[in-house]
C-alpha positions in Angstrom: -25.1 -88.6 2.1 -26.9 -85.3 2.7 -28.3 -85.1 -0.8 -30.2 -88.3 -0.2 -32.4 -86.6 2.3 -33.2 -83.5 0.2 -36.3 -83.5 -1.9 -35.8 -83.5 -5.7 -36.3 -80.0 -6.9 -35.1 -80.5 -10.5 -38.3 -82.1 -11.7 -41.6 -80.5 -12.7 -43.5 -78.5 -10.0 -47.0 -79.7 -9.2 -49.7 -77.6 -11.0 -51.3 -74.7 -9.2 -54.9 -74.8 -8.2 -55.8 -72.5 -11.1 -55.0 -73.6 -14.6 -53.3 -71.2 -17.0 -55.5 -69.4 -19.4 -52.6 -67.6 -21.3 -50.4 -69.0 -24.0 -47.1 -70.6 -23.3 -47.6 -71.5 -19.7 -48.9 -68.5 -17.8 -49.2 -70.9 -14.8 -45.4 -71.3 -14.9 -45.1 -67.5 -14.5 -47.3 -67.6 -11.4 -45.3 -70.4 -10.0 -42.0 -68.6 -10.6 -43.3 -65.4 -9.0 -44.5 -67.4 -6.0 -41.1 -69.1 -5.7 -39.3 -65.8 -5.9 -41.6 -64.1 -3.4 -41.0 -67.1 -1.0 -37.2 -66.8 -1.4 -37.3 -63.1 -0.7 -39.3 -63.6 2.5 -36.9 -66.3 3.7 -33.9 -64.1 2.8 -35.3 -61.0 4.6 -36.2 -63.1 7.7 -32.7 -64.6 7.8 -31.0 -61.2 7.3 -33.1 -59.7 10.1 -32.3 -62.5 12.5 -28.5 -62.3 11.7 -28.4 -58.5 12.1 -30.4 -58.5 15.3 -28.1 -61.1 16.8 -24.9 -59.4 15.8 -26.0 -55.8 16.7 -24.7 -54.6 20.0 -27.4 -53.8 22.6 -27.9 -50.1 23.0 -27.0 -49.0 26.6 -29.8 -47.5 28.6 -29.3 -43.8 29.4 -28.0 -43.3 33.0 -30.4 -41.1 35.0 -27.4 -39.7 36.8 -26.0 -38.3 33.6 -29.3 -36.6 32.7 -29.2 -34.5 35.9 -25.8 -33.1 34.8 -27.1 -32.0 31.4 -30.7 -31.0 32.2 -30.6 -29.7 35.8 -27.1 -28.1 35.7 -26.8 -24.6 37.1 -23.9 -22.2 37.1 -22.2 -21.4 40.4 -19.5 -18.7 40.8 -16.1 -19.9 42.1 -14.4 -16.5 42.1 -12.2 -14.0 40.4 -8.5 -14.9 40.1 -5.2 -13.1 39.4 -2.2 -15.3 39.0 1.2 -15.1 37.4 3.2 -17.6 35.4 6.9 -17.5 34.9 7.7 -18.2 31.2 10.8 -20.0 30.0 12.3 -16.8 28.5 12.3 -15.2 32.0 9.3 -12.9 31.5 6.3 -13.0 33.7 2.7 -13.5 32.4 -0.1 -12.1 34.5 -3.4 -13.9 34.1 -6.8 -12.8 35.4 -10.2 -14.4 34.9 -13.6 -15.1 36.5 -14.2 -18.8 37.2 -17.6 -20.5 37.2 -18.7 -24.2 37.3 -21.8 -26.0 36.3 -23.1 -28.3 39.0 -26.3 -30.3 39.5 -29.0 -28.0 40.7 -29.6 -30.1 43.9 -25.9 -29.9 44.8 -25.5 -26.2 44.3 -26.0 -25.2 48.0 -23.5 -27.8 49.2 -21.0 -26.8 46.4 -21.3 -23.1 47.3 -20.7 -23.8 51.0 -17.7 -26.0 50.2 -16.1 -23.5 47.8 -16.8 -20.3 49.6 -16.5 -21.4 53.3 -15.1 -24.8 54.1 -12.4 -25.1 51.5 -12.0 -21.6 50.0 -8.3 -21.3 50.5 -7.5 -24.8 49.1 -9.7 -24.1 46.1 -7.9 -20.8 45.4 -4.6 -22.6 45.8 -5.6 -25.4 43.3 -6.6 -22.8 40.8 -3.4 -20.9 41.2 -1.4 -24.2 40.9 -3.1 -25.0 37.6 -2.4 -21.6 36.1 1.2 -21.4 37.3 2.0 -24.9 35.9 0.2 -24.2 32.5 2.3 -23.8 29.4 2.0 -20.7 27.2 0.3 -22.7 24.5 -2.3 -23.9 27.0 -2.9 -20.4 28.2 -3.2 -19.1 24.6 -5.7 -21.7 23.6 -9.0 -20.0 22.7 -11.1 -22.7 24.4 -8.7 -23.3 27.3 -9.6 -27.0 27.1 -6.6 -28.4 29.0 -6.8 -25.7 31.7 -10.5 -26.3 32.2 -10.0 -30.0 32.5 -7.3 -29.6 35.0 -9.3 -27.0 37.0 -12.2 -29.4 37.2 -10.0 -32.3 38.3 -8.1 -30.2 41.0 -11.2 -28.5 42.4 -13.1 -31.8 42.7 -10.2 -33.3 44.3 -10.0 -30.5 46.9 -13.7 -30.7 47.6 -13.4 -34.5 47.9 -16.5 -34.9 45.7 -17.3 -34.7 42.1 -19.5 -31.5 42.2 -18.3 -29.9 39.0 -19.6 -31.0 35.6 -18.0 -28.2 33.6 -15.7 -25.3 34.2 -16.4 -21.9 32.7 -13.7 -19.4 32.3 -14.8 -15.8 31.5 -13.0 -12.4 31.1 -9.7 -14.2 30.5 -6.9 -11.7 30.2 -3.1 -12.1 30.0 -0.4 -9.4 30.3 3.2 -10.3 29.6 6.0 -8.3 31.3 
């Protein structure tokens, strides 16, 4: 049986090295404080061990992600004027300037790809996103859905993930 191997803790504790001077067993108080302190140390150690084993390891930051945040520069993509046919039969004219943040070291290659090698395809991708956008997406103050779609479509056309973020400025709509 397990209890046969455990020491008997119900009996008297052995006396401490220093005898008690105070009335009614001051040495017992020292012994009790010593036992409580030892129990606290054991509990704290066990808790630390359990928490450290159960805690998920913190992922190390990816250096490639740091370049997007720290070394990102703005690059102009162009000025766009598009139209969108609304369900009620009216036409919505949309105009805006489009910029993108790219890693500083990739800016020359990005500009060359956007302005020279794939300019017509980029403009076509931007027009496609605006023409297929819903009125709610176009009226969204932050243009979150449109920005995400523009980023995806332009990166797809460029066949590389140059763009970290799309910036839309001077956004104007005119309904006819």
